[in-house]
C-alpha positions in Angstrom: -15.6 93.5 -60.4 -13.6 96.2 -61.7 -15.5 96.3 -65.2 -16.4 100.1 -66.0 -20.3 100.1 -66.2 -22.1 102.7 -68.4 -25.7 103.3 -69.0 -27.3 105.4 -71.7 -30.8 106.6 -69.9 -33.6 108.6 -70.8 -35.9 110.0 -67.6 -39.2 108.3 -68.9 -37.3 104.8 -70.0 -39.2 102.1 -67.5 -36.3 99.5 -68.6 -33.8 102.3 -67.5 -34.9 102.4 -64.5 -35.3 98.9 -63.8 -31.5 98.3 -64.8 -30.4 100.8 -62.6 -32.4 99.2 -60.0 -30.6 95.9 -60.4 -27.2 97.5 -60.2 -28.2 99.1 -57.4 -29.0 95.9 -55.9 -26.2 94.4 -56.4 -24.0 97.1 -55.7 -22.4 97.5 -59.1 -21.1 101.1 -59.8 -22.2 102.4 -62.8 -21.8 105.8 -64.8 -25.1 107.4 -66.0 -26.1 109.3 -69.5 -29.4 111.1 -70.2 -29.4 110.9 -73.5 -32.7 112.9 -73.9 -30.8 116.0 -72.3 -27.3 115.4 -73.5 -26.3 115.5 -77.3 -22.7 114.5 -77.6 -23.6 111.3 -75.5 -26.8 110.7 -76.9 -24.3 110.7 -80.7 -22.2 108.6 -78.5 -24.3 105.9 -78.0 -25.7 105.7 -81.5 -22.5 105.2 -82.9 -21.9 102.3 -80.1 -25.5 100.7 -80.7 -26.4 102.0 -83.9 -29.7 102.9 -82.7 -31.3 104.6 -80.4 -33.3 102.6 -78.2 -32.3 102.9 -74.8 -31.3 101.8 -72.3 -27.8 101.2 -74.0 -25.5 99.1 -71.5 -21.8 98.5 -71.4 -20.3 96.6 -68.8 -16.3 96.4 -69.9 -16.2 95.5 -73.8 -19.6 94.0 -74.0 -22.5 95.9 -75.1 -26.0 95.2 -73.6 -29.3 96.9 -75.5 -32.0 96.5 -73.4 -32.9 95.1 -69.8 -31.7 91.5 -70.5 -30.9 90.1 -66.7 -29.3 87.2 -68.0 -26.4 89.0 -70.0 -26.2 91.6 -67.0 -25.3 89.1 -64.9 -23.0 87.1 -67.1 -21.2 90.3 -68.1 -20.8 91.4 -64.1 -20.1 87.7 -63.0 -23.3 87.7 -60.8 -26.2 84.6 -60.1 -25.9 81.0 -59.7 -22.8 78.8 -60.5 -23.5 76.3 -63.1 -24.9 73.2 -61.5 -22.0 70.5 -61.3 -22.9 66.5 -60.8 -21.7 65.2 -57.9 -19.4 62.0 -57.9 -20.9 59.4 -57.3 
């Protein structure tokens, strides 16, 4: 998986923590920006997402707002492959 993963967070955000734990559990390297302290990155996040809610996660060209496990799995190519019917 060569996609660049970035997460914009704040220290008190529960869903940010869940997202980071998900990445660690799946051995996904990511870059984190604390938008409570970094005004430039906060503006970058707002420009990308159109809002101030966190977490904002970018995986390659895909933008995900909040902790959405299904979208994270899909964007990262994780999870079980779709079941296919077996020939009888």
